[in-house]
C-alpha positions as CSV (number, residue, x, y, z in Angstrom):
1,M,0.1,0.1,0.2
2,R,2.9,2.8,0.6
3,D,3.9,2.5,-3.1
4,G,-0.1,2.9,-4.0
5,R,-0.5,-1.1,-5.0
6,V,-2.9,-2.9,-3.5
7,G,-1.5,-6.8,-3.8
8,R,0.8,-8.6,-5.8
9,W,1.4,-12.2,-6.3
10,V,4.1,-14.8,-8.5
11,V,3.8,-17.9,-9.9
12,G,6.9,-19.5,-8.4
13,E,7.0,-22.7,-10.4
14,I,5.1,-23.1,-14.4
15,T,2.2,-25.1,-14.9
16,I,2.4,-29.2,-15.2
17,T,0.2,-30.3,-17.5
18,G,-0.2,-34.5,-16.7
19,Q,0.8,-34.4,-13.3
20,Y,-1.7,-36.3,-12.1
21,A,-4.1,-39.5,-13.0
22,S,-6.7,-37.9,-12.1
23,L,-9.0,-35.2,-11.0
24,A,-9.8,-37.4,-7.9
25,H,-5.9,-38.3,-7.3
26,Y,-5.8,-33.9,-7.2
27,F,-8.1,-34.2,-4.3
28,D,-6.3,-36.5,-2.5
29,S,-3.3,-34.6,-2.7
30,V,-5.3,-31.5,-1.8
31,A,-6.9,-33.8,1.5
32,D,-3.2,-34.9,1.8
33,T,-1.6,-31.8,2.4
34,L,-4.2,-30.0,3.9
35,T,-4.6,-32.9,6.6
36,R,0.0,-32.3,7.2
37,I,-0.7,-28.3,7.3
38,A,-3.3,-29.1,10.4
39,D,-0.8,-31.5,12.2
40,G,2.5,-29.0,11.3
41,D,3.8,-31.3,9.3
42,H,4.3,-29.4,6.4
43,P,5.0,-25.5,5.5
44,V,2.5,-22.4,5.1
45,R,2.2,-19.3,4.5
46,E,2.6,-16.1,6.9
47,V,2.1,-12.9,6.0
48,S,5.5,-10.6,7.5
49,E,6.1,-7.0,6.6
50,G,2.7,-6.8,4.4
51,R,4.2,-10.1,2.5
52,L,2.9,-13.4,1.9
53,V,6.2,-15.7,2.9
54,R,6.6,-19.4,3.8
55,S,7.8,-20.7,7.7
């Protein structure tokens, strides 16, 4: 906000097609990641000095 921008984001990785065999496999992966986050076993993002960062 200090420089007049509301926000910005960057995609850190290129899009990979065919990474999951099906949409069900993708959702299983998302569920596993959310479970690891809830258990504290996965890095999460937080805000530091107005920026979204990995912890």
